[in-house]
TORKEGU-441926 format. One line per 5 residues: number of its first residue (from 1); for each residue x, y negated, z negated of C-alpha. Coordinates in nm, 2 decimals. Each point is the difference from the previous one (the first is absolute). Last residue first. Layout:
REM residues N
NUM> X:Y:Z  ...;
END
This chain:
REM residues 373
373> -2.65:-3.92:-3.72  -0.13:-0.31:-0.17  -0.23:-0.23:0.20  0.17:-0.33:0.07  -0.14:-0.34:-0.09;
368> 0.09:0.02:-0.37  0.36:0.10:0.08  0.20:0.29:-0.15  0.36:0.04:0.13  0.01:0.21:0.32;
363> 0.06:-0.31:0.21  0.34:-0.05:-0.18  0.15:0.33:0.11  0.11:-0.13:0.34  0.17:-0.30:-0.17;
358> 0.19:0.23:-0.24  0.13:0.21:0.30  0.10:-0.32:0.19  0.19:-0.13:-0.30  0.19:0.34:-0.03;
353> 0.10:-0.01:0.36  0.13:-0.36:-0.03  0.21:0.10:-0.30  0.13:0.30:0.18  0.11:-0.20:0.30;
348> 0.18:-0.25:-0.22  0.24:0.24:-0.17  0.21:0.20:0.25  0.17:-0.26:0.22  -0.15:-0.30:0.17;
343> 0.02:0.04:0.38  0.08:0.37:0.05  -0.22:0.09:-0.30  -0.28:-0.22:0.15  0.01:0.18:0.33;
338> 0.00:0.35:-0.16  -0.27:-0.11:-0.24  -0.23:-0.10:0.29  0.07:0.31:0.21  -0.04:0.23:-0.30;
333> -0.33:-0.16:-0.11  -0.16:-0.06:0.34  -0.02:0.36:0.12  -0.11:0.17:-0.33  -0.25:-0.28:-0.05;
328> -0.14:0.05:0.35  -0.02:0.37:-0.08  -0.19:-0.04:-0.32  -0.26:-0.23:0.16  -0.02:0.25:0.29;
323> -0.07:0.27:-0.27  -0.31:-0.17:-0.12  -0.10:-0.08:0.36  0.02:0.37:0.10  -0.17:0.10:-0.33;
318> -0.30:-0.22:0.09  -0.01:0.11:0.36  0.02:0.37:-0.08  -0.25:-0.03:-0.29  -0.26:-0.16:0.22;
313> -0.18:-0.34:-0.05  -0.25:0.10:-0.27  0.27:0.19:-0.19  0.23:-0.30:-0.04  -0.11:-0.14:-0.33;
308> 0.06:0.32:-0.20  0.31:0.10:0.19  0.16:-0.34:-0.02  -0.07:-0.04:-0.37  0.14:0.35:-0.07;
303> 0.31:-0.08:0.21  0.08:-0.30:-0.21  -0.08:0.16:-0.33  0.21:0.30:0.08  0.31:-0.22:0.09;
298> 0.01:-0.26:-0.28  0.11:0.20:-0.30  0.24:0.23:0.20  0.16:-0.30:0.17  0.10:-0.15:-0.33;
293> 0.13:0.34:-0.12  0.21:0.04:0.32  0.15:-0.35:-0.05  0.10:0.10:-0.35  0.15:0.33:0.11;
288> 0.23:-0.16:0.26  0.09:-0.28:-0.25  0.10:0.27:-0.26  0.21:0.17:0.27  0.18:-0.33:0.09;
283> 0.07:-0.05:-0.37  0.15:0.35:-0.03  0.21:-0.04:0.32  0.16:-0.32:-0.15  0.02:-0.37:0.08;
278> -0.36:-0.11:0.05  -0.04:-0.37:0.08  -0.15:0.04:0.35  -0.29:0.20:-0.14  -0.10:-0.23:-0.29;
273> -0.26:-0.20:0.18  -0.13:0.30:0.19  -0.08:0.18:-0.33  -0.20:-0.29:-0.13  -0.21:0.01:0.32;
268> -0.06:0.37:-0.02  -0.13:-0.02:-0.36  -0.22:-0.30:0.09  -0.15:0.17:0.30  -0.09:0.32:-0.19;
263> -0.17:-0.19:-0.28  -0.20:-0.21:0.25  -0.11:0.31:0.19  -0.09:0.18:-0.32  -0.21:-0.29:-0.12;
258> -0.18:-0.04:0.33  -0.10:0.37:-0.01  -0.21:-0.08:-0.31  -0.02:0.31:-0.22  -0.13:0.35:0.03;
253> 0.05:0.11:0.37  0.33:-0.18:0.02  0.12:0.17:-0.31  -0.04:0.33:0.17  0.21:-0.11:0.29;
248> 0.26:-0.14:-0.24  0.04:0.34:-0.16  0.00:0.20:0.32  0.24:-0.24:0.17  0.25:-0.01:-0.29;
243> 0.22:0.28:0.12  0.00:-0.13:0.35  0.11:-0.35:-0.08  0.29:0.13:-0.22  0.10:0.24:0.28;
238> -0.01:-0.28:0.25  0.24:-0.23:-0.18  0.22:0.28:-0.15  0.07:0.13:0.35  0.23:-0.29:0.09;
233> 0.21:0.04:-0.32  0.03:0.38:0.06  0.09:-0.04:0.36  0.28:-0.24:-0.09  0.14:0.27:-0.23;
228> -0.02:0.27:0.27  0.16:-0.24:0.25  0.29:-0.04:-0.23  0.05:-0.31:-0.21  0.27:-0.26:0.06;
223> -0.18:-0.27:-0.20  -0.04:-0.22:0.31  -0.19:0.29:0.17  -0.28:-0.06:-0.26  -0.07:-0.35:0.13;
218> -0.02:0.12:0.36  -0.21:0.30:-0.09  -0.23:-0.23:-0.21  -0.02:-0.27:0.26  -0.19:0.15:0.29;
213> -0.26:0.22:-0.17  -0.04:-0.28:-0.26  -0.07:-0.25:0.28  -0.27:0.22:0.14  -0.16:0.03:-0.34;
208> -0.01:-0.38:-0.05  -0.16:-0.06:0.34  -0.24:0.28:-0.07  -0.12:-0.17:-0.32  -0.06:-0.32:0.20;
203> -0.20:0.17:0.27  -0.21:0.20:-0.24  -0.07:-0.32:-0.20  -0.12:-0.17:0.32  -0.21:0.30:0.11;
198> -0.17:0.02:-0.34  -0.07:-0.38:0.01  -0.16:0.04:0.34  -0.20:0.31:-0.09  -0.16:-0.20:-0.29;
193> -0.09:-0.29:0.22  -0.16:0.22:0.28  0.07:-0.17:0.33  0.28:0.24:0.09  -0.23:0.31:-0.04;
188> -0.30:-0.15:0.17  0.19:-0.12:0.30  0.16:0.34:0.03  -0.34:0.17:0.00  -0.15:-0.24:0.25;
183> 0.29:0.05:0.24  -0.01:0.38:-0.03  -0.38:0.05:0.03  -0.20:0.04:-0.31  -0.28:0.19:-0.17;
178> -0.13:0.34:0.10  0.25:0.20:0.21  0.31:-0.19:-0.09  -0.09:-0.01:-0.37  -0.08:0.37:-0.01;
173> 0.37:0.10:0.01  0.14:0.20:0.29  0.01:0.38:-0.06  0.29:0.17:-0.17  0.13:0.34:0.10;
168> 0.13:0.20:-0.30  0.37:-0.01:-0.11  0.15:0.33:-0.11  0.21:0.15:0.28  0.06:-0.28:0.24;
163> 0.04:-0.26:-0.27  0.23:0.23:-0.20  0.22:0.06:0.31  0.03:-0.37:0.06  0.10:-0.07:-0.36;
158> 0.27:0.27:0.04  0.11:-0.16:0.33  0.04:-0.33:-0.19  0.20:0.17:-0.27  0.23:0.15:0.26;
153> 0.06:-0.33:0.17  0.07:-0.18:-0.33  0.25:0.28:-0.09  0.18:-0.06:0.33  0.02:-0.37:-0.08;
148> 0.12:0.07:-0.36  0.28:0.22:0.14  0.15:-0.27:0.22  0.25:-0.12:-0.26  0.14:0.35:-0.08;
143> -0.09:0.32:-0.18  0.09:-0.05:-0.36  0.01:-0.38:-0.05  -0.27:-0.08:0.26  -0.23:0.29:-0.12;
138> 0.03:-0.09:-0.37  -0.05:-0.37:0.06  -0.30:0.06:0.22  -0.17:0.24:-0.23  -0.01:-0.27:-0.27;
133> -0.10:-0.26:0.26  -0.30:0.21:0.11  -0.13:0.06:-0.35  -0.13:-0.35:-0.01  -0.17:-0.02:0.34;
128> -0.18:0.33:-0.07  -0.08:-0.11:-0.35  -0.14:-0.32:0.14  -0.24:0.17:0.25  -0.11:0.29:-0.22;
123> -0.07:-0.25:-0.28  -0.18:-0.20:0.26  -0.26:0.27:0.04  -0.05:0.05:-0.37  -0.03:-0.37:-0.07;
118> -0.23:-0.02:0.30  -0.25:0.23:-0.17  0.04:-0.16:-0.35  -0.06:-0.35:0.14  -0.28:0.10:0.23;
113> -0.20:0.15:-0.28  -0.30:-0.23:0.02  -0.12:0.16:0.32  0.15:0.34:0.05  0.29:0.00:0.25;
108> -0.09:0.21:0.31  -0.01:-0.27:0.27  0.28:-0.21:-0.15  0.23:0.31:-0.01  -0.05:0.05:0.37;
103> 0.09:-0.36:0.06  0.31:0.04:-0.22  0.12:0.29:0.22  -0.07:-0.20:0.31  0.20:-0.30:-0.15;
98> 0.30:0.22:-0.08  0.03:0.22:0.31  -0.04:-0.17:0.34  0.17:-0.32:-0.10  0.29:0.22:-0.12;
93> 0.06:0.11:0.35  0.00:-0.36:0.12  0.25:-0.09:-0.27  0.24:0.28:0.11  -0.02:-0.14:0.35;
88> 0.10:-0.35:-0.12  0.27:0.15:-0.22  0.15:0.17:0.30  0.02:-0.33:0.20  0.15:-0.18:-0.30;
83> 0.27:0.27:-0.04  0.08:-0.03:0.38  0.04:-0.37:-0.03  0.24:0.04:-0.30  0.22:0.23:0.20;
78> 0.09:0.37:0.04  -0.32:0.18:-0.11  0.00:0.37:0.08  -0.07:0.12:-0.35  -0.30:-0.23:-0.03;
73> -0.16:0.19:0.29  -0.08:0.29:-0.23  -0.25:-0.19:-0.21  -0.15:-0.18:0.31  -0.10:0.33:0.15;
68> -0.15:0.12:-0.33  -0.21:-0.32:-0.05  -0.13:0.01:0.36  -0.12:0.36:-0.07  -0.14:-0.11:-0.33;
63> -0.21:-0.27:0.16  -0.14:0.23:0.27  -0.10:0.26:-0.26  -0.16:-0.27:-0.23  -0.20:-0.13:0.29;
58> -0.12:0.35:0.09  -0.11:0.06:-0.36  -0.18:-0.34:0.00  -0.25:0.12:0.26  -0.08:-0.32:0.19;
53> -0.22:-0.32:-0.02  0.05:-0.16:-0.34  0.36:0.12:-0.03  0.07:-0.15:0.35  -0.08:-0.34:-0.15;
48> 0.25:0.03:-0.28  0.25:0.17:0.24  0.01:-0.30:0.23  0.05:-0.28:-0.25  0.21:0.25:-0.19;
43> 0.25:0.02:0.29  0.03:-0.37:0.03  0.10:-0.05:-0.37  0.20:0.33:-0.01  0.24:-0.15:0.25;
38> 0.08:-0.29:-0.23  0.04:0.25:-0.30  0.27:0.19:0.17  0.16:-0.32:0.14  0.04:-0.13:-0.36;
33> 0.29:0.23:-0.11  0.19:-0.05:0.33  -0.07:-0.37:0.01  0.12:-0.04:-0.36  0.31:0.19:0.08;
28> 0.05:-0.24:0.30  -0.04:-0.30:-0.22  0.25:0.13:-0.26  0.24:0.07:0.29  0.02:0.34:0.18;
23> 0.34:0.14:0.08  -0.10:0.36:0.07  0.12:0.09:-0.35  -0.24:-0.26:-0.14  -0.29:0.17:0.18;
18> 0.09:0.34:-0.15  0.04:-0.17:-0.34  -0.35:-0.15:0.04  -0.14:0.34:0.11  0.17:0.21:-0.26;
13> -0.20:-0.07:-0.32  -0.35:0.00:0.18  0.06:0.30:0.22  -0.15:0.26:-0.23  -0.28:-0.23:-0.11;
8> -0.16:0.01:0.35  0.00:0.38:0.01  -0.14:0.02:-0.35  -0.28:-0.22:0.13  -0.10:0.25:0.26;
3> 0.02:0.30:-0.23  -0.20:-0.18:-0.28  -0.27:-0.12:0.24;
END
């Protein structure tokens, strides 16, 4: 997980600038960023079900091979359309890696300790994403603009080697053999009220995160910073999330998960309101950290609820849908804000996004008719 996510993080600071250099508008940059997550949506519908029926090691190998091929293909892009096409295939490869890894974690996480367990797993995920931009800026400034893409290819191949060498074969989960067919299982997951509000918050939070991936490099470039400096600002978001995952995961096992989700949502929403008004690299760095802290409080609680309630329907299917909600948000957010920025300027899109995030956190407030989570 760390190696694969480090690969994604490496290209985060340079991809919007790469697209801008090819003549992409704000809308086109949003489409390039969002197309990765759009393709993951359809890929995870398939991979989630395959994870219930096939050896998960083989699925990870296929996913990492597609991932590696897409990584090196970025260096041949000559147009916005070609970048979108490559991003689609990159997303398909990712769809065969992240949800399957999380499905395996769901199967082996001790009951009642899901928060701490997924806090550790997601620490690897977010630290990988976070340290990627740091490495990206150094590579781009010292070895050339394409160096981050070659590094992503190498890291993906390293992850593939580790899976081949160390990962055991993984049999299908018992839920497929004993309990539910695919249609019945999906119907059960999406009709569960607690799963629905988890998916809605996951979607809203991902919208915000996708927008930050797009706008932080663009905002930072206005300060005439080097790619290394931009990489530091981008990385602070995910590193702060990753560092706090173990702490917030343990909290999620000992206090109300709803409370942590509400707290995380409010911190992130306030950060978004102030984002377009920031005028210095330092203030942009503080905002990057603040959003990462908010996401850190909410994330382990969300995935712990999904894991605990989704075991009966299959861990692959549950984590597939959980990550689909994230991918839809990562797709919609950059495209929506890109359109609104072209129409209205920098301020209004972030106020709308903040309001949506607060609204998605509202169902987690205590209600007499709702069983606390």
